[in-house]
FIMI-944777 format. One record per residue (C-alpha): residue in three letters; x, y negated, z. Coordinates in nm, 4 decimals. Each point is the difference from the previous one (the first is absolute). Example, Ala and Ser with C-alpha at 12.3 -4.5 7.8 and 13.67 -1.06 7.14 Angstrom:
BEGIN
<atom res="ALA" px="1.2300" py="0.4500" pz="0.7800"/>
<atom res="SER" px="0.1370" py="-0.3440" pz="-0.0660"/>
END
This chain:
BEGIN
<atom res="UNK" px="4.8273" py="3.2862" pz="-2.9756"/>
<atom res="UNK" px="0.3114" py="-0.1597" pz="0.1458"/>
<atom res="UNK" px="0.0784" py="-0.3370" pz="-0.1528"/>
<atom res="UNK" px="0.3522" py="-0.1051" pz="-0.0935"/>
<atom res="UNK" px="0.1505" py="-0.2555" pz="0.2395"/>
<atom res="UNK" px="-0.0120" py="-0.3554" pz="-0.1323"/>
<atom res="UNK" px="0.1794" py="-0.1822" pz="0.2797"/>
<atom res="UNK" px="0.2666" py="-0.2286" pz="-0.1334"/>
<atom res="UNK" px="-0.1092" py="0.0055" pz="-0.3652"/>
<atom res="UNK" px="-0.0068" py="-0.3454" pz="-0.1594"/>
<atom res="UNK" px="-0.2933" py="-0.1152" pz="-0.2153"/>
<atom res="UNK" px="-0.0158" py="-0.3049" pz="-0.2262"/>
<atom res="UNK" px="-0.3576" py="-0.1259" pz="-0.0488"/>
<atom res="UNK" px="-0.0372" py="-0.2215" pz="-0.3088"/>
<atom res="UNK" px="-0.3422" py="-0.1691" pz="-0.0043"/>
<atom res="UNK" px="-0.1132" py="-0.3612" pz="-0.0313"/>
<atom res="UNK" px="-0.2994" py="0.0503" pz="0.2332"/>
<atom res="UNK" px="0.0938" py="-0.0871" pz="0.3566"/>
<atom res="UNK" px="-0.2795" py="0.2143" pz="0.1476"/>
<atom res="UNK" px="0.1198" py="0.3101" pz="-0.1876"/>
<atom res="UNK" px="0.3584" py="-0.0549" pz="0.1087"/>
<atom res="UNK" px="-0.1085" py="-0.0411" pz="0.3621"/>
<atom res="UNK" px="-0.2172" py="0.3147" pz="-0.0135"/>
<atom res="UNK" px="0.2839" py="0.2064" pz="-0.1456"/>
<atom res="UNK" px="0.2596" py="-0.1445" pz="0.2376"/>
<atom res="UNK" px="-0.2069" py="0.0790" pz="0.3086"/>
<atom res="UNK" px="-0.1142" py="0.3427" pz="-0.1205"/>
<atom res="UNK" px="0.3379" py="0.1172" pz="-0.1267"/>
<atom res="UNK" px="0.1844" py="-0.1325" pz="0.3045"/>
<atom res="UNK" px="-0.2340" py="0.2031" pz="0.2186"/>
<atom res="UNK" px="0.1177" py="0.3117" pz="-0.1869"/>
<atom res="UNK" px="0.3689" py="-0.0729" pz="0.0500"/>
<atom res="UNK" px="0.0845" py="-0.1829" pz="-0.3220"/>
<atom res="UNK" px="0.2064" py="-0.3197" pz="-0.0120"/>
<atom res="UNK" px="-0.1794" py="-0.2428" pz="-0.2312"/>
<atom res="UNK" px="0.1348" py="-0.2850" pz="-0.2131"/>
<atom res="UNK" px="-0.2260" py="-0.2235" pz="-0.2086"/>
<atom res="UNK" px="0.0072" py="-0.1926" pz="-0.3270"/>
<atom res="UNK" px="-0.2688" py="-0.2198" pz="-0.1561"/>
<atom res="UNK" px="0.1389" py="-0.0245" pz="-0.3525"/>
<atom res="UNK" px="0.2072" py="0.1963" pz="-0.2472"/>
<atom res="UNK" px="0.3014" py="-0.2259" pz="0.0566"/>
<atom res="UNK" px="-0.0289" py="0.0458" pz="0.3761"/>
<atom res="UNK" px="-0.0187" py="0.3769" pz="-0.0456"/>
<atom res="UNK" px="0.3382" py="0.0042" pz="-0.1729"/>
<atom res="UNK" px="0.1530" py="-0.2196" pz="0.2722"/>
<atom res="UNK" px="-0.1524" py="0.1905" pz="0.2928"/>
<atom res="UNK" px="0.1000" py="0.3335" pz="-0.1530"/>
<atom res="UNK" px="0.3618" py="-0.1158" pz="-0.0172"/>
<atom res="UNK" px="-0.0021" py="-0.1017" pz="0.3684"/>
<atom res="UNK" px="-0.2163" py="0.2720" pz="0.1584"/>
<atom res="UNK" px="0.0949" py="0.3098" pz="-0.2074"/>
<atom res="UNK" px="-0.3408" py="0.1736" pz="0.0365"/>
<atom res="UNK" px="-0.0610" py="0.3733" pz="-0.0358"/>
<atom res="UNK" px="-0.3318" py="-0.0497" pz="-0.1814"/>
<atom res="UNK" px="-0.1858" py="-0.2847" pz="-0.1740"/>
<atom res="UNK" px="-0.3758" py="-0.0697" pz="0.0050"/>
<atom res="UNK" px="-0.0711" py="-0.2248" pz="-0.2984"/>
<atom res="UNK" px="-0.3116" py="-0.1971" pz="-0.0946"/>
<atom res="UNK" px="-0.0503" py="-0.0599" pz="-0.3735"/>
<atom res="UNK" px="-0.1687" py="-0.3399" pz="0.0303"/>
<atom res="UNK" px="0.2972" py="-0.2168" pz="0.0947"/>
<atom res="UNK" px="-0.0059" py="-0.3762" pz="-0.0719"/>
<atom res="UNK" px="0.3336" py="-0.0283" pz="-0.1815"/>
<atom res="UNK" px="0.0293" py="0.3289" pz="-0.1923"/>
<atom res="UNK" px="-0.2243" py="0.2919" pz="-0.0892"/>
<atom res="UNK" px="0.0572" py="0.2876" pz="0.2400"/>
<atom res="UNK" px="0.0532" py="0.2456" pz="-0.2855"/>
<atom res="UNK" px="0.2965" py="-0.2073" pz="-0.1144"/>
<atom res="UNK" px="0.1218" py="-0.0209" pz="0.3598"/>
<atom res="UNK" px="-0.0162" py="0.3792" pz="0.0298"/>
<atom res="UNK" px="0.2163" py="0.0285" pz="-0.3101"/>
<atom res="UNK" px="0.2513" py="-0.2547" pz="0.1280"/>
<atom res="UNK" px="0.0182" py="0.1657" pz="0.3422"/>
<atom res="UNK" px="0.0440" py="0.3418" pz="-0.1572"/>
<atom res="UNK" px="0.3041" py="-0.1274" pz="-0.1886"/>
<atom res="UNK" px="0.1548" py="-0.0998" pz="0.3318"/>
<atom res="UNK" px="-0.1188" py="0.2667" pz="0.2446"/>
<atom res="UNK" px="-0.0672" py="0.3730" pz="0.0182"/>
<atom res="UNK" px="-0.2282" py="-0.0125" pz="0.3040"/>
<atom res="UNK" px="-0.3736" py="0.0807" pz="-0.0247"/>
<atom res="UNK" px="-0.2375" py="-0.2700" pz="-0.1234"/>
<atom res="UNK" px="-0.3722" py="0.0321" pz="0.0769"/>
<atom res="UNK" px="-0.2290" py="-0.2441" pz="-0.1798"/>
<atom res="UNK" px="-0.2926" py="-0.1422" pz="0.1990"/>
<atom res="UNK" px="-0.2550" py="-0.1858" pz="-0.2113"/>
<atom res="UNK" px="-0.3641" py="-0.0778" pz="-0.0725"/>
<atom res="UNK" px="0.0484" py="0.1001" pz="-0.3660"/>
<atom res="UNK" px="-0.1888" py="0.3238" pz="-0.0559"/>
<atom res="UNK" px="0.0468" py="0.0488" pz="-0.3741"/>
<atom res="UNK" px="0.2124" py="0.2866" pz="-0.1326"/>
<atom res="UNK" px="0.2023" py="-0.2356" pz="-0.2200"/>
<atom res="UNK" px="0.1366" py="-0.1862" pz="0.3048"/>
<atom res="UNK" px="0.0763" py="0.3246" pz="0.1795"/>
<atom res="UNK" px="0.1832" py="0.1473" pz="-0.2985"/>
<atom res="UNK" px="0.1918" py="-0.3226" pz="-0.0568"/>
<atom res="UNK" px="0.1138" py="-0.0138" pz="0.3634"/>
<atom res="UNK" px="0.1137" py="0.3626" pz="-0.0046"/>
<atom res="UNK" px="0.1740" py="-0.0425" pz="-0.3361"/>
<atom res="UNK" px="0.1897" py="-0.2964" pz="0.1448"/>
<atom res="UNK" px="0.1363" py="0.1859" pz="0.3010"/>
<atom res="UNK" px="-0.2692" py="0.0230" pz="0.2672"/>
<atom res="UNK" px="-0.0139" py="0.3334" pz="0.1829"/>
<atom res="UNK" px="-0.3647" py="-0.0172" pz="0.1039"/>
<atom res="UNK" px="-0.3048" py="-0.2231" pz="-0.0264"/>
<atom res="UNK" px="-0.2676" py="-0.0783" pz="0.2587"/>
<atom res="UNK" px="-0.3088" py="-0.2116" pz="-0.0698"/>
<atom res="UNK" px="-0.1255" py="-0.2575" pz="0.2517"/>
<atom res="UNK" px="-0.1815" py="0.0377" pz="0.2278"/>
<atom res="UNK" px="0.1791" py="0.3051" pz="0.1354"/>
<atom res="UNK" px="0.0087" py="0.1894" pz="0.3264"/>
<atom res="UNK" px="0.3122" py="-0.0193" pz="0.2129"/>
<atom res="UNK" px="0.0025" py="0.3773" pz="0.0340"/>
<atom res="UNK" px="0.0196" py="0.0460" pz="-0.3761"/>
<atom res="UNK" px="0.2764" py="-0.2584" pz="-0.0346"/>
<atom res="UNK" px="0.2067" py="0.1657" pz="0.2726"/>
<atom res="UNK" px="-0.0466" py="0.3390" pz="-0.1651"/>
<atom res="UNK" px="0.1146" py="-0.1349" pz="-0.3365"/>
<atom res="UNK" px="0.2995" py="-0.1664" pz="0.1603"/>
<atom res="UNK" px="0.1020" py="0.3293" pz="0.1602"/>
<atom res="UNK" px="-0.0480" py="0.1758" pz="-0.3339"/>
<atom res="UNK" px="0.2218" py="-0.2364" pz="-0.1992"/>
<atom res="UNK" px="0.2674" py="0.0114" pz="0.2693"/>
<atom res="UNK" px="0.0026" py="0.3813" pz="-0.0197"/>
<atom res="UNK" px="0.0596" py="-0.0271" pz="-0.3738"/>
<atom res="UNK" px="0.3191" py="-0.1955" pz="0.0624"/>
<atom res="UNK" px="0.1701" py="0.3373" pz="0.0570"/>
<atom res="UNK" px="0.0454" py="0.0936" pz="-0.3672"/>
<atom res="UNK" px="0.0050" py="0.3432" pz="-0.1550"/>
<atom res="UNK" px="0.3497" py="0.0543" pz="-0.1349"/>
<atom res="UNK" px="0.0340" py="0.0854" pz="-0.3672"/>
<atom res="UNK" px="0.2241" py="0.2984" pz="0.0747"/>
<atom res="UNK" px="-0.2138" py="0.1414" pz="0.2790"/>
<atom res="UNK" px="-0.2606" py="0.2746" pz="0.0047"/>
<atom res="UNK" px="-0.3412" py="-0.1529" pz="0.0673"/>
<atom res="UNK" px="-0.2524" py="0.2121" pz="0.1908"/>
<atom res="UNK" px="-0.3658" py="-0.0621" pz="0.0804"/>
<atom res="UNK" px="-0.2123" py="0.2916" pz="0.1222"/>
<atom res="UNK" px="0.0664" py="0.2901" pz="-0.2435"/>
<atom res="UNK" px="0.1212" py="-0.2396" pz="-0.2688"/>
<atom res="UNK" px="0.3688" py="-0.0711" pz="-0.0685"/>
<atom res="UNK" px="0.2162" py="-0.1802" pz="-0.2569"/>
<atom res="UNK" px="0.3745" py="0.0499" pz="-0.0387"/>
<atom res="UNK" px="0.1122" py="-0.3234" pz="-0.1649"/>
<atom res="UNK" px="0.3486" py="0.1290" pz="-0.0784"/>
<atom res="UNK" px="-0.1223" py="0.3081" pz="-0.1865"/>
<atom res="UNK" px="-0.3304" py="-0.1570" pz="-0.1162"/>
<atom res="UNK" px="-0.1887" py="0.2979" pz="0.1426"/>
<atom res="UNK" px="-0.3596" py="-0.0316" pz="0.1233"/>
<atom res="UNK" px="-0.1462" py="0.2798" pz="0.2128"/>
<atom res="UNK" px="-0.3363" py="0.0725" pz="0.1599"/>
<atom res="UNK" px="-0.0072" py="0.2741" pz="0.2631"/>
<atom res="UNK" px="0.3431" py="0.1083" pz="-0.1214"/>
<atom res="UNK" px="-0.1082" py="0.0394" pz="-0.3625"/>
<atom res="UNK" px="0.1545" py="-0.2202" pz="-0.2654"/>
<atom res="UNK" px="-0.2267" py="-0.2413" pz="-0.1875"/>
<atom res="UNK" px="0.1097" py="-0.0850" pz="-0.3537"/>
<atom res="UNK" px="-0.0456" py="-0.3677" pz="-0.0828"/>
<atom res="UNK" px="0.0717" py="-0.1894" pz="-0.3189"/>
<atom res="UNK" px="0.2775" py="-0.2625" pz="0.0281"/>
<atom res="UNK" px="-0.2592" py="-0.2785" pz="0.0063"/>
<atom res="UNK" px="-0.2106" py="0.1715" pz="0.2667"/>
<atom res="UNK" px="0.3122" py="0.0483" pz="0.2128"/>
<atom res="UNK" px="0.1039" py="-0.3641" pz="-0.0440"/>
<atom res="UNK" px="-0.3413" py="-0.1198" pz="0.1195"/>
<atom res="UNK" px="0.0091" py="0.2339" pz="0.2983"/>
<atom res="UNK" px="0.3543" py="-0.1085" pz="0.0881"/>
<atom res="UNK" px="-0.0712" py="-0.3740" pz="0.0024"/>
<atom res="UNK" px="-0.3203" py="0.0490" pz="0.1998"/>
<atom res="UNK" px="0.1821" py="0.2017" pz="0.2663"/>
<atom res="UNK" px="0.2999" py="-0.2330" pz="0.0108"/>
<atom res="UNK" px="-0.2342" py="-0.2968" pz="0.0489"/>
<atom res="UNK" px="-0.0576" py="0.1331" pz="0.3515"/>
<atom res="UNK" px="-0.3788" py="-0.0208" pz="-0.0076"/>
<atom res="UNK" px="-0.0139" py="-0.3486" pz="-0.1505"/>
<atom res="UNK" px="-0.2671" py="-0.0706" pz="-0.2608"/>
<atom res="UNK" px="0.1440" py="-0.0131" pz="-0.3509"/>
<atom res="UNK" px="-0.2102" py="-0.1914" pz="-0.2509"/>
<atom res="UNK" px="-0.0674" py="0.1332" pz="-0.3478"/>
<atom res="UNK" px="0.2407" py="-0.2595" pz="-0.1398"/>
<atom res="UNK" px="0.2793" py="0.1006" pz="0.2378"/>
<atom res="UNK" px="-0.0333" py="0.3676" pz="-0.0981"/>
<atom res="UNK" px="-0.0110" py="-0.0833" pz="-0.3704"/>
<atom res="UNK" px="0.3134" py="-0.2101" pz="0.0356"/>
<atom res="UNK" px="0.1897" py="0.2650" pz="0.1976"/>
<atom res="UNK" px="-0.0990" py="0.3040" pz="-0.2072"/>
<atom res="UNK" px="-0.0655" py="-0.1295" pz="-0.3519"/>
<atom res="UNK" px="0.1881" py="-0.3330" pz="0.0206"/>
<atom res="UNK" px="-0.3190" py="-0.1774" pz="-0.1030"/>
<atom res="UNK" px="-0.1501" py="-0.2927" pz="0.1890"/>
<atom res="UNK" px="-0.3215" py="-0.0414" pz="-0.2003"/>
<atom res="UNK" px="-0.3208" py="0.1690" pz="0.1069"/>
<atom res="UNK" px="-0.1574" py="0.0591" pz="-0.3406"/>
<atom res="UNK" px="-0.2842" py="0.2491" pz="-0.0242"/>
<atom res="UNK" px="0.2233" py="0.2537" pz="-0.1735"/>
<atom res="UNK" px="0.2759" py="-0.0156" pz="0.2620"/>
<atom res="UNK" px="-0.2490" py="-0.0016" pz="0.2863"/>
<atom res="UNK" px="-0.1646" py="0.3106" pz="-0.1474"/>
<atom res="UNK" px="0.3398" py="0.1702" pz="-0.0214"/>
<atom res="UNK" px="0.0594" py="-0.0676" pz="0.3696"/>
<atom res="UNK" px="-0.3422" py="0.1351" pz="0.1000"/>
<atom res="UNK" px="0.0464" py="0.3185" pz="-0.2045"/>
<atom res="UNK" px="0.3501" py="0.0601" pz="0.1352"/>
<atom res="UNK" px="-0.1170" py="-0.0614" pz="0.3564"/>
<atom res="UNK" px="-0.2890" py="0.2420" pz="-0.0497"/>
<atom res="UNK" px="0.2356" py="0.2678" pz="-0.1321"/>
<atom res="UNK" px="0.2363" py="-0.0539" pz="0.2926"/>
<atom res="UNK" px="-0.2800" py="0.0294" pz="0.2528"/>
<atom res="UNK" px="-0.1250" py="0.3193" pz="-0.1644"/>
<atom res="UNK" px="0.3429" py="0.1511" pz="0.0607"/>
<atom res="UNK" px="0.0705" py="-0.1092" pz="0.3579"/>
<atom res="UNK" px="-0.3322" py="-0.0719" pz="0.1697"/>
<atom res="UNK" px="-0.1892" py="0.2748" pz="0.1887"/>
<atom res="UNK" px="-0.3195" py="-0.1672" pz="-0.1271"/>
<atom res="UNK" px="0.0631" py="-0.2510" pz="-0.2814"/>
<atom res="UNK" px="-0.3498" py="-0.1449" pz="0.0431"/>
<atom res="UNK" px="0.0891" py="-0.0954" pz="0.3582"/>
<atom res="UNK" px="0.3740" py="-0.0777" pz="-0.0102"/>
<atom res="UNK" px="0.1983" py="0.0666" pz="0.3150"/>
<atom res="UNK" px="0.3346" py="-0.1357" pz="-0.1184"/>
<atom res="UNK" px="-0.0413" py="-0.2588" pz="-0.2762"/>
<atom res="UNK" px="-0.2581" py="-0.2464" pz="0.1290"/>
<atom res="UNK" px="-0.1807" py="-0.2518" pz="-0.2209"/>
<atom res="UNK" px="-0.0386" py="-0.3633" pz="0.0996"/>
<atom res="UNK" px="-0.3028" py="-0.0858" pz="-0.2189"/>
<atom res="UNK" px="0.0740" py="-0.2560" pz="-0.2681"/>
<atom res="UNK" px="0.3534" py="-0.0509" pz="0.1296"/>
<atom res="UNK" px="0.2233" py="0.3070" pz="-0.0235"/>
<atom res="UNK" px="0.1201" py="0.3038" pz="0.1910"/>
<atom res="UNK" px="0.1968" py="0.0961" pz="0.3083"/>
<atom res="UNK" px="0.1380" py="0.3260" pz="0.1344"/>
<atom res="UNK" px="-0.1291" py="0.1169" pz="0.3364"/>
<atom res="UNK" px="0.2743" py="0.0049" pz="0.2593"/>
<atom res="UNK" px="0.0251" py="0.2531" pz="0.2844"/>
<atom res="UNK" px="-0.0936" py="-0.2805" pz="0.2448"/>
<atom res="UNK" px="-0.3325" py="-0.0762" pz="-0.1767"/>
END
């Protein structure tokens, strides 16, 4: 598979470990990236303002501010991809980072090949699906203007809630949406009570039964266990 060119893209590495920064600087530079570095949260804000990166690699264990908070602060200021790199393996940390604006999450230690692949993936997602466009993936299509969903040219009738979930998943461009993000967008609820969580699972199951060739092995709406869902993009 041909890889997208990376020459000239600017990366900001935010990590307090000198050895990690050096490893990423050398490895990414070898693949054509221009790398800037920051050791602390405060430095990350300053270096971002001066270097204008295209993507941020962010450690959660910073000395002056928790990385989850940093992700939230950066997201208020920037629209570029943020990939979290951390030793924290628990789902709570992953969900919190994604809820606060991170686009992806990679646990240390990681392979350089996987990191590069994830960087290419989040950069592809920067080309958004327009609300008024017709989205197509394989034999599946959604006309956002007319709110029409079709599979192999045949219309699929969705409830308003099912359509709203499908729309936000597609418009996210392949990004993982946490349960809380979906609940907020569709039901305007930010809590994850058992009742609300059950409602989401039932609605998602009904939606998959209508659009998936095999609902037991989803081809379009993919589950990120314990975290949320994302919609498969044509580039996956």
